[in-house]
N, C-alpha and C positions, 0 to 999 in steps of 0.2 A: 431469504427470498432474493432472487436476482432481479435487479431493476434495469430497464433499458437506459442506455446512455444518451438517448436522443433528446430527452427533456429534463435536464438536471434541475430546473427550477421547481419541478413537481416532486422532487425526491427529498428524503431526509438528508440534510447537509448538502443539498444539491449545488448551491453556489460555491461552497468550499471544495467539494469534489471536482466541480468543473474547473476551478482555478488550479487544483493539483494536476488534473489531466492536461491542462494547457501547458503547465510547466514540464510535465513528462514528455509531451509531444515535442516541445522545444529541445529537450535533451536528446530524444530519439532522432529528431531531424538532424541535429548537429553530429551525433556520434554514429548513428546507424546500429545495426545488430552486430553481434560477434565479440563483444567485450565482456569482461568479468562484471559480476553484479556490483562489486565494490566501486567500480568506475562510474556506473550509472547512479549509484547511491550518492556518491560525493558530488556529482554534477547536479543531481536533482535537489540536494540540500542547498546548493548555491542558488539554483534557479528559484526555489521556494523562498529563500531569504531575499533575493532580489525582488520578488513579488510582494514582499512584506508579510509573509506567512511564517509564523513561529513553528519551528520544526526541531524535533529531537530524534537523534539517530541511535540505533541499537538499544531500544528502550526495553528494560526488563519488564516482563509480564508476570505479575505475582502469581504464584502457584501455592496452593495449600493441599497437602495430602494427609488424610487422617488427622486433621486438626493442627498439623505442623506446617509452618511456612517454609517452603523450599526455595531458597534464593537462586537466581541465576540460571534456572532451567530453560526458560523461554525468553527470547529477545525478538521483539518486533523490529523490522528494518527502520520504519519511520513512524512517528506520531506527530501529526500536523494539528496545530492549534488545540491539542488535547482532545480532539473530537473525531479524527479519522486516522485509522491505522493503514499504512501503506506497506505492502509486502512486495518486494522486488524479486524477480526471477530472470534467469537467462537460460532457459531450457528449450528443447525442441518444440514442445507444446505443453500447455497447462493441463494438468491432470486433476481428477477429483481430489486427490490427496492435498494438492496445493490449496484448494478452496476449503477443505477440512481444516487445514492448518490455520488459515486466516479466521475461520469461524471460531475455532478454539481460542485464538488470541482475543477476539471480540468478546466472547463469553467470559473469559477469565478477567479481562480488563474492565468490563462494563462499558466499553466504547461500542456504539451502535452501528457504525459504518466503517467499512474497509474497502480498500482498492487493492487488487491483485494485478500487478503489472509485469508482463513478460517482455523484456526488451529484445529478445532474440527472435524477432519477427520482422518481416518487411514493412508491414503497416502496424503501428502500435495498437490501433483499434482491434486488431485480431488477437492481441495478447492482453486484453483488458477485461477484468471482471470486477463488478461492483457488488458487494455483499452487505446486507443489512440484517441485523437481528432484532 
């Protein structure tokens, strides 16, 4: 289910996703669109750290196929406070496939909330999706 970003206090992990979005806005304001995803990821990790939020980058999402654990198949861009997965993009526009990817990461990891952030936009709010399972 997609939830509006206008009232994060009413949402699952609303205050945490609000803090993450404030950090992402700070990065986007400083860098603007047009860079590689890795640049935004590195700067967002620093911004989250400066905000006192624990963040892991390139987090393996456990995958099991026919009862066998398959390591290293999926990697989420960021996991913040072990409660929110953040997927970063630098694409012309977000596609349904990007939301599907994040939903799969949420389902496989057991994390309930994810943010999909496309930094390749003039206004970050136009490249932001919040997904909850």
